[in-house]
N, C-alpha and C positions, 0 to 999 in steps of 0.2 A: 286384726284378728290374731291369734296366737299363730304361731309357725307351726304349733301340729295340730292346730283345731279341725275339726271334721266339719269340710263345706262341700257344697256342689254348686258351681256357678252355671252349668248348661244344662238348663232344665227346659222342655216345652210346657205346652196347656193347651187346652180347649180351642185356643184363639188360633193356633196353628194346625199343626200336625200332631199335636198331642193329646191325651187324655187327662179329663180332670182338672178341675177349676184352681185356680191362686191359694182358694184356701184351702181347700181339701190336701194341695200338695203341700202346703205349708204345715199343716197338723200331720202329716205323714212324716215329714223331715223331724217335726218335734220327737215323735213316737220312737224315731231312729237314733235321737241323740246329738243331730245335726246342732252345730254352734250357729251358723248361719247360710242361708240357701238364695240363689241367683237365678232370676228367671232371664231366661233368654227366647224370646219368641223371634220367629223369622222375618227378618225385614218386609217391606211392601217389597216387591220385584215385578214391575209391570207386564212383562214376557210371561209368566207364570204363577199364574193364581190358585193354584190347586192347591199347595202346600204352605205359602205364606198366609201372613195376617192383611186382611184389607186395611185399608187407611181408615175405616171406622171402628175396626176392631183393635186394631193398634190402639186409639186411644180408648179404648173399653180396657183391653189387656193394661195398660200401663193406670188408669184409674185403679183397677181391681188388685192391683200388685202394691200400687200405693198406700190402699186403702189395708191391706192384708198385714204391710209392714208397722202401721201405726196398731193394728189389733193386736199383734203378736210381740211388740216390740219388746216383753218383761220376759220373754221366752226364748226369741231367736232372731238373730239378725236377717232382714230382706232386702236383697237388692233385685232394682228393675235394671235390668238390661236388654242387650235386643244380638241375635245372631245377623249382622251384616253380611247379606251376599255382598260379592264383587260387584256384582252390576244392579245393585239396588241404587237408586240415587236418592234417596228417603235420607233426610237430615241425622246426625246420631247426637246430638248437644244435648237433648233431652235426656240420655240414659246414664244410669250407674257406670256402666262399662259396655264395651263391646267385643263380640267376639267375631273377628272378620273370617268367614269363609268362600270357598269357592266352590260351587256345584254344577258350575258349566262352565265351556268355554263358548267366544262367539267366531263364526265362521261366517262365509257367504254361501248361501246354497245356489242353483243353476242358475236362479233368475238376478243372482247379486245383490238378492237382499241378506240381511242379517240372521242369520239361524243361531240358537243356542242349546248347542247338544248336551244331555246332564250326564255327568259322570258316578251317578248313583241312584238312578230311578230304577230299572231293572236290567238283569244280563241282557236281553234281548236287545235291546236299545241302545246298551251301550256294543253293542256288537253292529248293529247298525248303524250306527254313527261312525265307528271306526271307516266300514267298508262305503258310507256314502260321502264322507267330509273328509277322510284322511285315506283313502284310496287304499284300503285293507293294511295300511302300516298304524300298526297298534302305537308304536314308538312314537309317531308323529303325534298322536293324541298326547300321551303323555308329556312330551315334550312343549306340547301348547297348554296342556294344564300347567305345569310346572311354573310355565312362564308367566302365566295370569296371577298364580299363587306366590310369585315372588315380590309381586305390586300390592300384596292383598293390606298389608299392614299402612300402606301410603295413600290407598284409594278409600279404605273403611275409616282409618284412623284406629284402627283397633288394638286393645290391650293384650288381647289374647288371639294367638292363632288356631283356629279350627282344625281340627282332623285332619292334619298334614298331606297323609297320602291317600285321601278320600278316593282315590284314581283304581285303589288296590281292592275296595269293595266287594265284587266278583269274582274275582282273582284264586280264590283260593281253588286248590283240586283241579280237576281237569287232566286233559291228557296230554299237554305240553310236555312231555318229558318229565313229569312230575314238579314242574318251574313252573306251574301257574296254569289255571283256565287260559286265560287270555296271551299271557306275555311271562317274560323270565323275570325276574325283579331282581336278578343279579345280573342281567345285559347291559353292557357298558351304556350304551346310550339310556337306558333308564337310569342307571344311577349318576350317571353326568346330569341328568335333567332336576333330579332331586335334590343333589348336592349343590346344583347351580343355586337353586331358590334356598336351599336349607342356609348358604353361605350370604344371601342378599337379605334373608328376614334377621338373620344374627345381629347382623349391624343396628337394626332396632332397636334391639333392647324387648321386645315384645316377649310374652312367655307363649311357650307354646304347650298344649294341652295333651296329654296321656288321656285318649276319649274310649271309653267301654263300650260306643253306640251301637256299632257293627257286632261284639261279642253278643250283647242284650237282645239284638234283635236275629240272632242265629246265623249271618251272613260273615264272620271270622272267628277265628279262636284267638285271637290278640287283640290287642288295644288299635287304635291309632296313635303315632306312627309304630310303624314295623322297630323289632329291637336294632337293626343294622342304622335307623334312622336315629334314632333315641341316643344311640351309641356315639355318633358323627356329633350331633346336637351337644351332647351330655361333654365331651370330649373339647368343644370349644366354648364352654361357657355358657350353654343353652339353660334357660329355665323353665320350669314344668309346673304345671297343674294338673290332678286328677280331675275328670269330669266322666260323669256317667251318659251326658248327653241322652237324659231321661224322656221318653214320651211318657210315662205311667208312673205315678209315686211307687209303685214296687221295685224299681231299678233305680231308685235312689241313692246314691255311694254305694255303688253296688258293689265297688271294689275292697267296701269293708264287711262284707257278710260273713 
């Protein structure tokens, strides 16, 4: 693709938690003037089947995207990718590219069994996870999240690192001294946690996405990651790609409105 080509590689369909078929979304991408579109369904993750694709659904998703790539080859380039969660054990060699993402951290519950509190489900569940698994220490939750994220390229084989600071999804506003609903993003522990992860991921050469999904869904006023993180990565040679994290055709390449 040309360096200044308009494309969007983080797009979801009805096969996971998005809306629309691959054909419908490809046609919308053509109407918007995109030169390429990449689909990135959520990988099957056994402990949470509400959002991800099923195994059968994954096969159907690939079939429909590959067919769309053929059907619209004279109008747009179509890629079939995956958003691979860190805790997914599904193979990734069938995909054109991989977005590596962390949506959960793994902890042990009171019975010693594994539990997977999510960083992006609801504010209430986020707060409950902090109390239940981290003794009310939200910075411990953030440290655990970034520790997992620092390993996402090794674990998933990611070409693109998804929504780096997703843990801030519900942190806008609140009464925490004007510094965030749940925590202060300038707190030394928080900054040290993300910088440690950033330094490790920079060594991989993977691309960091600037993800507009939170803005599209009204939970954020800026993309992921935050400006301080983007500036930190950029100063150290980080590479970036713009992505909509679109869950419906109306938000494709939303930064180009």
